[in-house]
N, CA and C atoms as an extended XYZ file, in Angstrom:
246
Properties=species:S:1:pos:R:3:atomname:S:1:resname:S:1:resid:I:1 pbc="F F F"
N        41.856        4.286       10.075 N   MET     1
C        41.267        2.985        9.808 CA  MET     1
C        41.018        2.285       11.135 C   MET     1
N        39.876        1.664       11.238 N   HIS     2
C        39.528        1.026       12.495 CA  HIS     2
C        40.086       -0.396       12.544 C   HIS     2
N        40.299       -0.850       13.763 N   LYS     3
C        40.822       -2.211       13.916 CA  LYS     3
C        39.687       -3.222       13.760 C   LYS     3
N        40.043       -4.420       13.404 N   LEU     4
C        39.048       -5.478       13.251 CA  LEU     4
C        38.529       -5.914       14.612 C   LEU     4
N        37.245       -6.194       14.676 N   ARG     5
C        36.645       -6.656       15.919 CA  ARG     5
C        36.845       -8.148       16.064 C   ARG     5
N        37.154       -8.562       17.254 N   THR     6
C        37.274       -9.987       17.534 CA  THR     6
C        36.439      -10.311       18.760 C   THR     6
N        36.301      -11.575       19.029 N   ASP     7
C        35.523      -11.969       20.209 CA  ASP     7
C        36.276      -11.675       21.506 C   ASP     7
N        37.538      -11.293       21.402 N   LEU     8
C        38.319      -10.972       22.594 CA  LEU     8
C        38.159       -9.519       23.014 C   LEU     8
N        37.591       -8.681       22.129 N   ASP     9
C        37.396       -7.279       22.465 CA  ASP     9
C        36.298       -7.144       23.511 C   ASP     9
N        36.634       -6.589       24.656 N   ARG    10
C        35.654       -6.435       25.721 CA  ARG    10
C        34.725       -5.252       25.463 C   ARG    10
N        35.168       -4.276       24.643 N   ASP    11
C        34.334       -3.104       24.413 CA  ASP    11
C        33.303       -3.332       23.313 C   ASP    11
N        33.383       -4.458       22.618 N   PHE    12
C        32.416       -4.737       21.561 CA  PHE    12
C        31.364       -5.699       22.082 C   PHE    12
N        30.149       -5.214       22.209 N   VAL    13
C        29.043       -6.040       22.662 CA  VAL    13
C        27.928       -5.895       21.646 C   VAL    13
N        27.455       -7.011       21.132 N   THR    14
C        26.327       -6.972       20.215 CA  THR    14
C        25.071       -7.359       20.971 C   THR    14
N        24.050       -6.550       20.838 N   ARG    15
C        22.799       -6.813       21.550 CA  ARG    15
C        21.787       -7.534       20.673 C   ARG    15
N        22.012       -7.504       19.361 N   GLU    16
C        21.079       -8.158       18.448 CA  GLU    16
C        21.318       -9.660       18.454 C   GLU    16
N        20.270      -10.435       18.208 N   PRO    17
C        20.464      -11.891       18.132 CA  PRO    17
C        21.260      -12.256       16.878 C   PRO    17
N        22.001      -13.357       16.912 N   PRO    18
C        22.817      -13.729       15.752 CA  PRO    18
C        21.975      -14.012       14.512 C   PRO    18
N        20.721      -14.416       14.704 N   GLU    19
C        19.868      -14.695       13.555 CA  GLU    19
C        19.598      -13.441       12.735 C   GLU    19
N        19.521      -12.302       13.397 N   LEU    20
C        19.310      -11.044       12.692 CA  LEU    20
C        20.502      -10.724       11.790 C   LEU    20
N        21.709      -10.961       12.292 N   HIS    21
C        22.905      -10.723       11.491 CA  HIS    21
C        23.016      -11.735       10.354 C   HIS    21
N        22.556      -12.952       10.569 N   ALA    22
C        22.556      -13.947        9.498 CA  ALA    22
C        21.623      -13.518        8.369 C   ALA    22
N        20.448      -12.999        8.728 N   LEU    23
C        19.511      -12.504        7.719 CA  LEU    23
C        20.087      -11.307        6.980 C   LEU    23
N        20.705      -10.385        7.708 N   ALA    24
C        21.310       -9.211        7.077 CA  ALA    24
C        22.455       -9.622        6.151 C   ALA    24
N        23.209      -10.635        6.547 N   CYS    25
C        24.291      -11.146        5.704 CA  CYS    25
C        23.732      -11.710        4.403 C   CYS    25
N        22.646      -12.462        4.492 N   LEU    26
C        22.010      -13.027        3.309 CA  LEU    26
C        21.495      -11.925        2.381 C   LEU    26
N        20.837      -10.930        2.946 N   VAL    27
C        20.272       -9.849        2.141 CA  VAL    27
C        21.375       -9.056        1.452 C   VAL    27
N        22.423       -8.680        2.188 N   HIS    28
C        23.508       -7.912        1.581 CA  HIS    28
C        24.272       -8.738        0.546 C   HIS    28
N        24.404      -10.037        0.772 N   GLY    29
C        25.045      -10.891       -0.217 CA  GLY    29
C        24.247      -10.962       -1.503 C   GLY    29
N        22.921      -11.081       -1.380 N   ALA    30
C        22.069      -11.112       -2.565 CA  ALA    30
C        22.119       -9.777       -3.310 C   ALA    30
N        22.103       -8.683       -2.558 N   LEU    31
C        22.190       -7.368       -3.202 CA  LEU    31
C        23.522       -7.174       -3.908 C   LEU    31
N        24.600       -7.653       -3.301 N   ALA    32
C        25.916       -7.538       -3.942 CA  ALA    32
C        25.941       -8.320       -5.251 C   ALA    32
N        25.344       -9.513       -5.253 N   ALA    33
C        25.305      -10.313       -6.479 CA  ALA    33
C        24.476       -9.633       -7.562 C   ALA    33
N        23.343       -9.058       -7.180 N   LEU    34
C        22.506       -8.374       -8.163 CA  LEU    34
C        23.167       -7.115       -8.706 C   LEU    34
N        23.874       -6.387       -7.854 N   HIS    35
C        24.600       -5.209       -8.335 CA  HIS    35
C        25.750       -5.610       -9.259 C   HIS    35
N        26.403       -6.720       -8.972 N   ALA    36
C        27.459       -7.202       -9.871 CA  ALA    36
C        26.871       -7.570      -11.225 C   ALA    36
N        25.714       -8.197      -11.209 N   LEU    37
C        25.032       -8.518      -12.458 CA  LEU    37
C        24.658       -7.249      -13.228 C   LEU    37
N        24.190       -6.241      -12.514 N   GLY    38
C        23.875       -4.964      -13.144 CA  GLY    38
C        25.104       -4.293      -13.721 C   GLY    38
N        26.243       -4.417      -13.049 N   ALA    39
C        27.481       -3.835      -13.566 CA  ALA    39
C        27.911       -4.527      -14.852 C   ALA    39
N        27.790       -5.852      -14.897 N   VAL    40
C        28.149       -6.586      -16.116 CA  VAL    40
C        27.215       -6.202      -17.258 C   VAL    40
N        25.924       -6.119      -16.974 N   TYR    41
C        24.950       -5.750      -18.001 CA  TYR    41
C        25.264       -4.374      -18.576 C   TYR    41
N        25.535       -3.409      -17.694 N   ASN    42
C        25.821       -2.055      -18.162 CA  ASN    42
C        27.191       -1.962      -18.819 C   ASN    42
N        28.120       -2.800      -18.437 N   TYR    43
C        29.429       -2.834      -19.100 CA  TYR    43
C        29.273       -3.270      -20.556 C   TYR    43
N        28.439       -4.273      -20.771 N   ARG    44
C        28.213       -4.747      -22.139 CA  ARG    44
C        27.511       -3.695      -22.993 C   ARG    44
N        26.700       -2.854      -22.365 N   ARG    45
C        26.006       -1.784      -23.089 CA  ARG    45
C        26.826       -0.501      -23.147 C   ARG    45
N        28.019       -0.521      -22.549 N   LYS    46
C        28.947        0.614      -22.498 CA  LYS    46
C        28.333        1.845      -21.796 C   LYS    46
N        27.606        1.566      -20.744 N   ASN    47
C        27.007        2.616      -19.922 CA  ASN    47
C        27.888        2.788      -18.683 C   ASN    47
N        28.947        3.580      -18.820 N   TRP    48
C        30.021        3.618      -17.833 CA  TRP    48
C        29.593        4.225      -16.502 C   TRP    48
N        28.685        5.169      -16.526 N   GLY    49
C        28.223        5.759      -15.266 CA  GLY    49
C        27.501        4.742      -14.398 C   GLY    49
N        26.651        3.945      -15.024 N   ASP    50
C        25.937        2.915      -14.267 CA  ASP    50
C        26.861        1.779      -13.849 C   ASP    50
N        27.885        1.498      -14.642 N   VAL    51
C        28.872        0.492      -14.240 CA  VAL    51
C        29.544        0.924      -12.938 C   VAL    51
N        29.937        2.194      -12.890 N   ALA    52
C        30.590        2.702      -11.672 CA  ALA    52
C        29.635        2.663      -10.478 C   ALA    52
N        28.378        3.048      -10.697 N   ALA    53
C        27.410        3.065       -9.595 CA  ALA    53
C        27.126        1.651       -9.090 C   ALA    53
N        26.931        0.704      -10.003 N   HIS    54
C        26.654       -0.673       -9.586 CA  HIS    54
C        27.876       -1.307       -8.918 C   HIS    54
N        29.057       -0.986       -9.404 N   THR    55
C        30.272       -1.522       -8.794 CA  THR    55
C        30.444       -0.990       -7.374 C   THR    55
N        30.209        0.304       -7.192 N   ALA    56
C        30.322        0.889       -5.854 CA  ALA    56
C        29.283        0.282       -4.908 C   ALA    56
N        28.064        0.112       -5.390 N   ALA    57
C        27.019       -0.478       -4.553 CA  ALA    57
C        27.329       -1.936       -4.230 C   ALA    57
N        27.877       -2.682       -5.192 N   ALA    58
C        28.236       -4.078       -4.950 CA  ALA    58
C        29.348       -4.176       -3.909 C   ALA    58
N        30.324       -3.283       -3.990 N   LEU    59
C        31.412       -3.297       -3.007 CA  LEU    59
C        30.894       -2.946       -1.607 C   LEU    59
N        29.993       -1.987       -1.530 N   TYR    60
C        29.410       -1.627       -0.241 CA  TYR    60
C        28.634       -2.806        0.344 C   TYR    60
N        27.813       -3.456       -0.476 N   ASP    61
C        27.031       -4.583        0.026 CA  ASP    61
C        27.914       -5.764        0.401 C   ASP    61
N        28.985       -5.998       -0.335 N   ALA    62
C        29.907       -7.080        0.018 CA  ALA    62
C        30.589       -6.778        1.352 C   ALA    62
N        30.972       -5.525        1.551 N   HIS    63
C        31.583       -5.132        2.823 CA  HIS    63
C        30.584       -5.298        3.972 C   HIS    63
N        29.339       -4.906        3.737 N   SER    64
C        28.314       -5.034        4.769 CA  SER    64
C        28.028       -6.498        5.090 C   SER    64
N        28.001       -7.351        4.070 N   ALA    65
C        27.781       -8.778        4.303 CA  ALA    65
C        28.905       -9.356        5.154 C   ALA    65
N        30.134       -8.957        4.852 N   HIS    66
C        31.280       -9.430        5.639 CA  HIS    66
C        31.187       -8.942        7.087 C   HIS    66
N        30.785       -7.705        7.274 N   HIS    67
C        30.628       -7.156        8.630 CA  HIS    67
C        29.575       -7.941        9.411 C   HIS    67
N        28.431       -8.194        8.794 N   HIS    68
C        27.377       -8.923        9.489 CA  HIS    68
C        27.792      -10.370        9.773 C   HIS    68
N        28.574      -10.964        8.879 N   TYR    69
C        29.061      -12.323        9.121 CA  TYR    69
C        29.977      -12.355       10.340 C   TYR    69
N        30.913      -11.397       10.404 N   ARG    70
C        31.817      -11.335       11.563 CA  ARG    70
C        31.041      -11.095       12.846 C   ARG    70
N        30.073      -10.184       12.812 N   THR    71
C        29.291       -9.874       14.003 CA  THR    71
C        28.463      -11.077       14.435 C   THR    71
N        27.933      -11.815       13.470 N   GLU    72
C        27.170      -13.018       13.802 CA  GLU    72
C        28.058      -14.054       14.481 C   GLU    72
N        29.259      -14.235       13.973 N   GLN    73
C        30.168      -15.211       14.567 CA  GLN    73
C        30.548      -14.819       15.991 C   GLN    73
N        30.769      -13.538       16.229 N   ILE    74
C        31.098      -13.067       17.576 CA  ILE    74
C        29.916      -13.297       18.511 C   ILE    74
N        28.703      -12.993       18.032 N   ALA    75
C        27.506      -13.183       18.866 CA  ALA    75
C        27.297      -14.659       19.182 C   ALA    75
N        27.535      -15.535       18.214 N   LEU    76
C        27.386      -16.969       18.458 CA  LEU    76
C        28.404      -17.473       19.465 C   LEU    76
N        29.643      -16.993       19.374 N   ARG    77
C        30.664      -17.401       20.342 CA  ARG    77
C        30.308      -16.930       21.748 C   ARG    77
N        29.784      -15.721       21.841 N   ARG    78
C        29.424      -15.205       23.162 CA  ARG    78
C        28.245      -15.963       23.743 C   ARG    78
N        27.295      -16.373       22.894 N   LEU    79
C        26.161      -17.145       23.388 CA  LEU    79
C        26.589      -18.544       23.838 C   LEU    79
N        27.519      -19.138       23.116 N   SER    80
C        27.945      -20.490       23.472 CA  SER    80
C        28.852      -20.517       24.696 C   SER    80
N        29.460      -19.382       25.029 N   SER    81
C        30.355      -19.353       26.190 CA  SER    81
C        29.603      -19.098       27.490 C   SER    81
N        28.322      -18.809       27.400 N   ARG    82
C        27.536      -18.540       28.629 CA  ARG    82
C        27.187      -19.797       29.355 C   ARG    82
């Protein structure tokens, strides 16, 4: 398991602008919400295979949104410290 990145890590440098990570965070958050909605819909229809697929996709998108949020915050801190 990898350690969490912080703004104190000297080996972590993000080259992308923070706005790009903000957009990616928004997109992954919206996808996670839509996949959660799809999981609920398929749960009500008792379509268990699609419930599992939508749940896995929602968890992946939620994790990605969290990653982009952390990366955006690190990039913003580095820009403000210059």
